[in-house]
C-alpha positions as CSV (number, residue, x, y, z in Angstrom):
1,X,93.2,80.8,97.5
2,X,89.6,79.5,97.2
3,X,88.7,80.9,100.6
4,X,89.8,84.3,99.4
5,X,87.5,84.0,96.4
6,X,84.5,82.8,98.5
7,X,85.0,85.7,100.9
8,X,85.0,88.1,98.0
9,X,81.8,86.7,96.6
10,X,80.1,86.7,100.0
11,X,81.0,90.4,100.5
12,X,79.6,91.2,97.0
13,X,76.3,89.4,97.9
14,X,76.0,91.3,101.2
15,X,76.6,94.7,99.4
16,X,73.9,93.8,96.8
17,X,71.4,92.9,99.5
18,X,72.0,96.2,101.4
19,X,71.4,98.2,98.2
20,X,67.9,96.6,97.9
21,X,66.8,97.6,101.4
22,X,63.6,99.7,101.3
23,X,64.0,103.4,101.9
24,X,61.8,103.1,105.0
25,X,64.3,100.7,106.6
26,X,67.1,103.2,106.0
27,X,65.1,106.0,107.4
28,X,64.2,104.1,110.5
29,X,67.9,103.3,111.1
30,X,68.5,107.1,111.1
31,X,65.9,107.7,113.8
32,X,67.2,105.3,116.5
33,X,68.6,106.8,119.7
34,X,72.2,108.0,119.6
35,X,74.7,105.3,120.3
36,X,77.3,105.5,123.0
37,X,80.8,106.6,121.9
38,X,82.3,104.0,119.7
39,X,85.0,101.8,121.3
40,X,88.6,101.9,120.0
41,X,89.0,99.6,117.0
42,X,91.2,98.9,114.1
43,X,90.0,101.1,111.2
44,X,92.2,99.2,108.8
45,X,95.2,96.9,108.9
46,X,97.6,95.4,109.2
47,X,99.2,95.8,105.8
48,X,102.8,95.1,104.8
49,X,105.2,97.6,103.2
50,X,108.8,97.8,102.0
51,X,109.6,94.1,102.5
52,X,113.3,93.0,102.3
53,X,115.1,89.8,103.2
54,X,115.8,91.0,106.8
55,X,113.0,93.5,107.4
56,X,109.4,94.6,106.8
57,X,107.2,97.5,107.8
58,X,103.8,96.7,109.3
59,X,101.1,99.4,109.2
60,X,97.6,99.9,110.6
61,X,95.2,102.6,111.6
62,X,93.3,102.8,114.9
63,X,90.1,104.8,115.5
64,X,91.6,106.5,118.6
65,X,95.1,107.6,119.6
66,X,97.1,104.7,121.0
67,X,100.4,103.3,122.0
68,X,101.0,100.4,119.6
69,X,103.4,97.6,119.0
70,X,104.0,94.4,117.0
71,X,104.5,91.0,118.5
72,X,106.4,88.7,116.1
73,X,108.8,85.8,115.7
74,X,110.1,83.2,113.2
75,X,108.2,79.9,113.0
76,X,105.0,79.7,115.0
77,X,105.8,81.9,118.1
78,X,105.7,85.6,118.7
79,X,108.7,85.9,121.0
80,X,109.7,89.4,120.1
81,X,108.2,92.9,120.3
82,X,108.8,96.0,118.2
83,X,107.7,99.6,118.5
84,X,108.4,102.7,116.5
85,X,110.4,105.6,117.9
86,X,111.7,109.0,116.8
87,X,114.6,110.8,118.5
88,X,114.3,108.4,121.5
89,X,110.6,108.9,122.0
90,X,108.4,105.8,121.3
91,X,105.7,106.6,118.8
92,X,102.4,107.0,120.8
93,X,99.3,109.1,121.0
94,X,98.8,108.5,117.3
95,X,96.4,106.6,115.0
96,X,98.6,105.8,111.9
97,X,101.1,103.1,112.9
98,X,104.2,102.4,110.9
99,X,106.5,99.9,112.7
100,X,109.5,98.3,111.0
101,X,110.7,94.8,112.1
102,X,114.5,94.4,111.6
103,X,117.1,91.7,111.8
104,X,114.6,89.1,110.4
105,X,115.7,85.8,109.0
106,X,115.7,85.8,105.2
107,X,113.6,83.2,103.5
108,X,111.7,82.4,106.7
109,X,108.0,82.2,107.7
110,X,107.2,84.6,110.5
111,X,104.1,85.1,112.7
112,X,102.9,88.4,114.0
113,X,100.0,90.3,115.5
114,X,99.4,94.0,116.0
115,X,98.4,95.4,119.4
116,X,97.2,98.9,120.3
117,X,96.3,100.4,123.8
118,X,94.2,103.5,123.8
119,X,95.7,106.6,125.4
120,X,92.9,108.4,127.2
121,X,94.9,111.3,128.5
122,X,97.9,112.8,130.3
123,X,98.2,114.1,133.8
124,X,101.6,115.7,134.1
125,X,104.1,113.0,133.3
126,X,101.6,110.3,133.9
127,X,99.9,108.6,130.9
128,X,96.4,107.2,131.3
129,X,95.6,104.1,129.2
130,X,92.4,102.6,128.1
131,X,91.4,99.3,126.4
132,X,94.0,97.1,124.6
133,X,93.0,95.6,121.3
134,X,94.9,93.1,119.2
135,X,94.6,91.3,115.8
136,X,94.5,87.7,115.0
137,X,97.8,85.9,114.6
138,X,99.0,86.5,111.0
139,X,102.0,85.5,108.9
140,X,104.4,86.5,106.2
141,X,107.6,85.0,104.6
142,X,110.7,87.1,104.0
143,X,112.3,86.7,100.6
144,X,115.6,84.7,100.5
145,X,118.8,86.7,100.6
146,X,119.8,85.6,97.1
147,X,116.4,84.8,95.7
148,X,116.6,83.2,92.2
149,X,113.1,84.2,91.0
150,X,110.0,86.1,91.9
151,X,106.6,87.1,90.5
152,X,104.9,90.4,90.7
153,X,101.8,92.1,89.2
154,X,101.5,95.7,88.3
155,X,98.3,97.9,88.3
156,X,98.1,101.4,87.0
157,X,95.5,104.2,86.6
158,X,92.7,102.7,88.8
159,X,91.4,106.3,89.4
160,X,89.2,105.6,92.5
161,X,87.7,102.4,91.2
162,X,88.7,100.0,93.9
163,X,86.7,97.1,92.4
164,X,89.4,96.8,89.8
165,X,91.8,95.3,92.4
166,X,89.8,92.2,93.3
167,X,88.3,91.8,89.8
168,X,91.7,91.6,88.1
169,X,93.5,89.7,90.8
170,X,90.9,87.1,91.1
171,X,90.6,86.7,87.3
172,X,94.3,86.8,86.4
173,X,96.4,86.7,89.6
174,X,96.2,83.0,90.2
175,X,97.7,79.9,88.8
176,X,95.2,77.2,89.8
177,X,94.3,78.2,93.4
178,X,97.7,79.7,94.2
179,X,98.5,83.4,94.1
180,X,100.7,84.2,91.1
181,X,102.6,87.0,92.7
182,X,105.0,87.7,95.6
183,X,104.2,91.5,95.8
184,X,102.0,94.0,94.0
185,X,103.0,97.3,92.4
186,X,100.4,100.2,91.9
187,X,102.1,102.3,89.3
188,X,100.4,105.7,90.0
189,X,97.0,107.3,89.7
190,X,95.1,105.0,92.1
191,X,93.1,108.2,92.9
192,X,91.7,111.1,91.1
193,X,91.9,114.0,93.5
194,X,92.9,113.0,97.0
195,X,90.6,114.7,99.5
196,X,90.3,112.5,102.6
197,X,91.7,109.6,104.6
198,X,88.8,107.4,103.6
199,X,90.1,107.3,100.0
200,X,93.4,105.9,101.2
201,X,91.5,103.2,103.1
202,X,88.5,102.3,101.0
203,X,90.0,102.7,97.5
204,X,93.4,101.0,98.1
205,X,94.5,99.8,101.5
206,X,91.4,97.8,102.4
207,X,90.9,96.1,99.1
208,X,94.6,95.0,99.3
209,X,94.1,93.7,102.8
210,X,91.0,91.7,101.9
211,X,93.1,89.8,99.3
212,X,96.8,89.7,100.2
213,X,98.3,92.6,102.1
214,X,98.4,91.0,105.6
215,X,100.8,88.4,104.0
216,X,102.4,90.1,101.0
217,X,103.6,93.8,100.5
218,X,102.5,96.3,98.0
219,X,104.1,99.4,96.5
220,X,102.4,102.7,95.6
221,X,104.3,105.0,93.2
222,X,103.1,108.6,92.8
223,X,101.3,109.4,89.7
224,X,100.2,112.9,88.6
225,X,96.8,112.4,90.2
226,X,98.3,111.6,93.6
227,X,99.7,115.1,93.5
228,X,96.2,116.6,93.3
229,X,93.7,117.5,96.0
230,X,93.6,118.9,99.5
231,X,94.8,115.6,101.1
232,X,97.6,114.8,98.7
233,X,100.4,116.0,101.0
234,X,99.3,113.5,103.6
235,X,99.8,110.4,101.4
236,X,103.3,109.6,102.7
237,X,101.9,109.0,106.2
238,X,99.9,106.0,104.9
239,X,102.7,104.0,103.1
240,X,106.3,103.2,103.8
241,X,109.1,104.2,101.5
242,X,112.9,103.8,101.8
243,X,114.3,107.1,103.2
244,X,110.7,108.5,103.1
245,X,111.1,109.4,99.4
246,X,108.9,108.5,96.4
247,X,112.0,107.8,94.4
248,X,114.3,105.0,95.4
249,X,115.9,101.7,94.3
250,X,115.7,98.2,95.8
251,X,116.8,94.7,94.8
252,X,114.5,91.8,94.7
253,X,116.2,88.6,93.6
254,X,117.8,89.0,90.2
255,X,116.3,92.5,89.6
256,X,117.4,96.0,90.6
257,X,114.2,98.1,90.6
258,X,114.5,101.9,90.2
259,X,111.4,103.7,91.1
260,X,111.1,107.3,89.8
261,X,108.4,109.9,90.5
262,X,107.4,111.6,87.3
263,X,105.3,114.2,89.2
264,X,102.7,116.4,87.7
265,X,102.1,116.4,83.9
266,X,101.4,120.2,83.9
267,X,104.0,123.0,84.2
268,X,104.8,124.4,87.7
269,X,103.2,127.7,86.8
270,X,99.9,126.1,85.8
271,X,97.0,128.0,87.4
272,X,95.5,124.7,88.7
273,X,97.9,124.6,91.6
274,X,98.0,128.2,92.8
275,X,101.8,128.3,92.6
276,X,102.2,125.5,95.1
277,X,104.1,122.9,93.0
278,X,107.8,122.7,92.1
279,X,108.1,119.5,90.1
280,X,110.9,120.7,87.8
281,X,113.2,121.2,90.7
282,X,112.1,117.9,92.1
283,X,112.8,115.9,88.9
284,X,116.2,117.6,88.6
285,X,117.0,116.5,92.1
286,X,115.9,113.0,91.2
287,X,118.1,113.0,88.1
288,X,121.2,113.7,90.3
289,X,120.3,110.8,92.5
290,X,119.6,108.6,89.5
291,X,123.0,109.4,88.0
292,X,124.6,108.1,91.2
293,X,122.3,105.1,91.5
294,X,123.2,103.7,88.0
295,X,126.9,103.7,89.0
296,X,126.3,101.6,92.2
297,X,127.4,98.0,92.4
298,X,123.9,97.0,93.2
299,X,122.7,98.4,90.0
300,X,125.6,97.3,87.7
301,X,125.8,93.8,89.1
302,X,122.1,93.0,88.9
303,X,121.0,90.4,86.4
304,X,118.3,92.8,85.3
305,X,117.4,96.5,85.8
306,X,113.8,97.7,85.7
307,X,112.5,101.2,85.9
308,X,109.0,101.9,87.4
309,X,107.7,105.3,86.5
310,X,104.1,106.5,86.1
311,X,104.6,108.9,83.1
312,X,106.9,107.4,80.5
313,X,109.4,109.9,79.2
314,X,108.5,108.5,75.8
315,X,105.2,107.7,74.0
316,X,103.2,109.7,76.5
317,X,102.3,112.8,74.5
318,X,103.9,116.2,74.7
319,X,102.7,117.6,78.1
320,X,105.3,119.4,80.1
321,X,105.8,116.6,82.6
322,X,106.6,114.1,79.8
323,X,109.0,116.3,78.1
324,X,110.8,117.3,81.3
325,X,111.1,113.6,82.3
326,X,112.6,112.9,78.9
327,X,115.1,115.8,79.3
328,X,116.3,114.9,82.8
329,X,115.9,111.1,82.9
330,X,116.2,110.1,79.3
331,X,120.0,110.5,78.8
332,X,120.8,108.7,82.1
333,X,118.6,105.8,81.4
334,X,119.8,105.3,77.8
335,X,123.4,105.0,79.2
336,X,122.5,102.7,82.0
337,X,121.7,99.5,80.2
338,X,118.1,99.4,81.4
339,X,116.3,96.1,80.5
340,X,112.7,97.3,80.9
341,X,110.6,100.2,81.8
342,X,107.0,99.9,83.1
343,X,104.6,102.9,83.0
344,X,101.0,104.0,82.8
345,X,99.3,107.4,82.5
346,X,98.1,107.4,78.9
347,X,95.2,104.9,79.5
348,X,96.2,103.2,76.2
349,X,97.9,99.9,76.7
350,X,100.9,99.5,74.5
351,X,104.3,98.0,74.2
352,X,107.3,99.7,72.6
353,X,110.4,98.1,71.3
354,X,113.7,99.9,71.7
355,X,114.1,102.6,69.1
356,X,116.3,105.7,68.3
357,X,114.9,107.6,71.3
358,X,115.2,104.8,74.0
359,X,117.4,101.8,73.8
360,X,115.2,99.6,76.1
361,X,111.6,98.3,75.8
362,X,108.7,100.1,77.4
363,X,105.4,98.8,78.6
364,X,102.5,101.2,79.2
365,X,99.4,99.8,80.9
366,X,95.7,100.6,80.1
367,X,93.1,102.8,81.7
368,X,90.3,102.3,84.3
369,X,87.4,101.7,82.0
370,X,86.2,98.2,81.4
371,X,87.8,96.7,78.3
372,X,90.8,99.0,78.7
373,X,92.0,97.8,82.1
374,X,95.2,95.7,82.3
375,X,97.1,93.7,84.8
376,X,100.8,93.3,84.0
377,X,102.4,90.1,85.2
378,X,106.2,89.8,85.5
379,X,108.1,86.6,86.3
380,X,111.8,87.2,86.8
381,X,114.5,84.5,87.0
382,X,118.3,84.7,86.8
383,X,118.0,84.0,83.0
384,X,115.1,86.0,81.8
385,X,112.2,88.4,82.4
386,X,108.9,87.1,81.2
387,X,106.3,89.9,81.0
388,X,102.7,89.6,79.9
389,X,100.1,92.5,80.0
390,X,96.6,91.0,80.3
391,X,93.4,92.9,79.5
392,X,90.5,92.5,81.8
393,X,88.8,90.0,79.5
394,X,91.9,87.7,79.6
395,X,93.5,88.6,76.3
396,X,97.3,89.1,76.3
397,X,97.7,92.6,74.8
398,X,101.5,92.9,75.2
399,X,104.5,90.7,76.1
400,X,108.3,90.7,76.3
401,X,110.6,87.8,76.9
402,X,114.0,89.4,77.8
403,X,117.1,87.2,78.1
404,X,119.9,88.1,80.4
405,X,122.6,90.1,78.6
406,X,126.0,88.4,78.5
């Protein structure tokens, strides 16, 4: 929307102004008296995850440990309340909130707001509470149960360059002044080495919230760079995945999506990881799951079947991860009547027609450098998949128009 774009430009202007402040002003700011302890506040959020016709997960992060909930309802009222719980205990005394709203009405506008009450301490069985904070009233629309069409956009290989998200979405993610997508996919390598929470927030979550994520969901698939760094094992806490796994399947309208985790491109015994990775076993486990998934009615009866995987098993060089993906996933996918595969990793945008190695088309997005960055746009209907891969300068550098198989 135009207001989104104005907000973006205003933020960029403020950032530019701050960068021009004299050094003396910055030094003076450091010499002021210490501030009182900061009040509890929302560090980031809310943002939507794992949206289905009858449910959605809402996430946010507070600065202090809290008891949190969501107030929500169809239409214009928030008549219901949801909390998270594990083994009968309501989630509390935590900062990262992940609350799933269930039994929603498909194809319906809903309003919601997030609420958090600080927990200041415990005295025996008594909990002591502090200030309560809440967000503005926000909204989302659940997809229809038998949705006939949708639009999505796919990023890949941002590599800790968060400016790519607004730049490409504002340039190519609109038709007129209307968002040209119902959800967003980040197909791996959003980060280089994951070392701290602020990367999760500043380099992905907050840029998404600033543009769309309070209203529309996004998906992060694991790329090989998400596997790297001291904070990499904490990534699942910040996003919502079906069954808490990086590999899964879901149906959106006419498409059955299969999301696979290609893992690290290096061998498990590579010295880089100190013997702390086991991706061969992990991919073999996924392959067993995949063999079952492609036999399900949800997969077989879908109008289209799309695979999302960061490292393509084909056309991605001869690193160990590529070859192992080819070995364990390739035969299953070739038998499964896949309509399309979307990948990244190589930093070289390319489209590949079906050939003797893979009997389905493959799209590989570009890299993070200007002139190489791409946004892949997909419009799916009951009759066709219309895919265009757009370079940052607006040129269409790849496309497929795939008709439904009879």
